[in-house]
N, C-alpha and C positions, 0 to 999 in steps of 0.2 A: 148405229152402234159402231160400225167400222170407222166412221169419221171421227166420232168422239174418242175412240181408241187411238186413232192416229194423232189427234191433238194432244192427248195426255202423254203419249210417248214423246212427241216433240217437246212438250213442256219439260218432261223429265230430262231430256237431253240438254236443254238450255240450262236447267238447274245444275246438272252435273258439270257442265262446262264452267259455270261460275265457281263451283267449289274447287275445281282443278286450278283455276286462275288464282283463287284465294290462297291455296296451299303453296303455289309457286311463289306468290308474293311474300309468303312467310318463310321462305327458304326451303320449301319442299317438304317431303315427308321424312320419316325416320326420326321424329322427335327433335328436329333442328332447333326448335324454340327453347330447348333446354341447354344448348351450348352457350358458354360464357361469351360476352361481347369481346370483340377484338380491342386490345389496349393500344392507346395512342401515346403512352408515356415511354420515352426513350429508355433503354436499359442503362443501368449505372455503369460508369467507367470501370475498366478492370483495375483491380488493386495491384499496385506494384511495390515491391520491397526496395527501399532505398539502399544504395550501396553502403558497405561498412565505412565508418569514418577512418581516415588514414591520419596517424599521428606522426609528426616530424620530430617533436621534442618531448621526452619524458624525463621528469626530474623527481627526486625523492628527498625527504628530509624529515626533521622533527622540530616542532615548535615548542619552546619552553622558556620559562623565566626562572627555572629551578623546578617549579611545578609545571606539569604539562599544560599546554594550551589546547583544550579539547573543544571540538565542534567549532573551530575557528575557520573563517573563510580566507584561504590563501589566494590572493590575486596575483597573477603572473603576467608581466608585460615584457615582451621580447622585442628585439629590433624589428622582427616581422612576426605577427601573431600574438595571441593572448589567450588566457584560459583561467579558470578558477577551480579550486578543489577544497574540500572540507577536511580538517584534521580529525584523526580518530581520538578515542579516549586517552591514548598514551601520547598524543601530540604528533604522531607520525602522519605523513601525507604523501600522496603521489599526485602530481599534476601533469596532465598531458595537453600539449598544444597541438591542435590540428594542423596538418599540412595545408598550404606551405608555411613554414616557420623558420626563423633564423635567430640565433642568439647574438649578443648576450641577452639574458633575461633578468629582470628585477622582480623579486618576490616580496609581497607585502602582506601583512596581517595586522588588523587593528582590533584591539580589545581595550575596553574601559577608556576609550579616548586616546590610547597610545598606539602609534603605528611602529611596528618593527619590520625591518627590511633585511633581505639577503640578496645574493647575486650569484648567477651561475652562467657558465660559458655556453651551455646548450644541451643537446641530447645526452642522456646518460649521467648528467651531473648530479651530485648530491649537495644540497644547500639547506643547512639547518637555519632556523629562524629564532634568534635569541638576542638579548641585549648586546652581546659581543658582535654578532653579525650586523646589527644596526650600526655599531661603531665602525665596522669594516666598510659598510656602504657609505657612511658619512665621510670617512677618510678618502675613499675613491672619488666621491663627489667633489671633494675639495681639490685633491691632487690632480684630477683630470681637468679642472677648470670649469666643470659643469656647475659647481656652486652648491652650497648647502641647501638652497631652496629648490633644487632641480626636482622635477617630477619623475616618476618611473619612466614615462615616455621619453623625456629629455635625456635621462641617463642611458637608456637603451640605445638611443640614437647618437649619442656623443662619440665622436671618433676616438678621443683619448681614453674613454672608458673601454671601448673595444680593444684598444691596444693593451691596456692593463689586464683585462680579463683573458685576452688571448695569449698572454705571456706568463708562463708558470713561474718564472723567476720574480717577476714584478708582483704577482699575486702572493707569493710566499713572503716577499719583503714587506708588503703591506700588512699581512697577517702578523708578522714579527713585530712591527711597530705598534699595532693595536694591542697585542698581548703585553708588550712592555709597558705601554701607557696604562693599561688596566691594572697590571701587577703593581706598578709604582704607586698608583692612586690608592690601591688597597693594602699598602704597607707590606708588600712582599708576597702576596698570594701568588702561588705559581700558576700562571695561565698558559696552557699549551697553545701553540700557534696553529693547530689543526682544527680549531673550533668550527670552522666553516663546513667541513665535510666529514668529520669524525662521527662515529656512532654515538648517539646521544640517547641515554635512557633516563627519563625523568623519574624522580622519586615519587612513589605512591604508597597507598596503604598496604599494598601487597608486594612492592618492589623497592629495595633500598636505593635504586638508581645506580649510575656508574660514575666513573671519575670525571667525565665531562660535566655531568650534572652537579657533582660536588663543587666544582669550580664556580658554577653559576650561584649556588647557594652561598659560597664563601664571599663572592663579590656582592651579593645582596646584603649579607651580614655586615660587610664593610661599607655599606651605603654608597656603592658605586652606581647602583640603580635601585629603583623602588620595587615593591611587590608586583606592580603591573608592568615592569620592564623598562620604565622610563629612565634613561641614563641622565645622571645629574649634570647640570649645566657646566660646572667647573671642569669636569672630565671631558666633555665635548669641546670646550674651548681649548684645552690642552691638546686634544687630538687635532683640532682645526689648525692650530699654529704649527704643529709638527708636519701636517700634510702640506702646508704651504711651502715648507722647506724641501719638499720632495715632489714638486709639481712636474707633471708629465707633459712633454711637448712632442710635436711631430704629427699629431692627428689633424685632420681637417674636418670641417663640418660644424654645425651649430648644435642646438639642443641645450643651451646653457640656461641655468635657472638663477643666475646671479653670480657675482664675483666670488671666487674662492678666497680672495684676499680681503 
């Protein structure tokens, strides 16, 4: 009996030792088998907020052909930098060119297959986009030697264009010539020479428009340009011939898009 008892006790000890080994292999007691497995997936990278965009050039204006050009895309090409902006329901727009940027800048808007352009010296400038400003840019393109077929990039890079845009006297003289040519073609319609930067309020169902807009309507009625803003060829030819007589020299650099002559 004592021997049997000793054998049973020894067997129990062996069995208990086996159970302890099994528990140890399973991570020990205390319910370790309920703990989640250790993840081997690396944590996601920290979210960083990008720095705010710095703008070097901000320009404003209004696009109209008499009626406002709403929801139009204004594409701006500067000597350094470019940007786009949408016009509001009243034709107004604000375009911001990120830094680094440098003027002059050519603004373009295309509607119904017709592209209207404007020009600005740089930050803080106001540049409306109308058939009159298209005539202004065409005049500058010719008088600078860049040529009537010059692209916005070529105009912005042209040294003589920079001379004109950087000289207030030359800008005013160009505006005077454009206003006179438009007025003469329209049989005496009084065209103010500040059309490039003056406040322009297009006529709408709820707004009668202002004097600048009335001029656009009068020129349209005189068939100087069509409803879509396209300036008639005969007026553009008169403008081109006049610009050739006022060619600007002294700049260096290329960027030409054809002969101004």
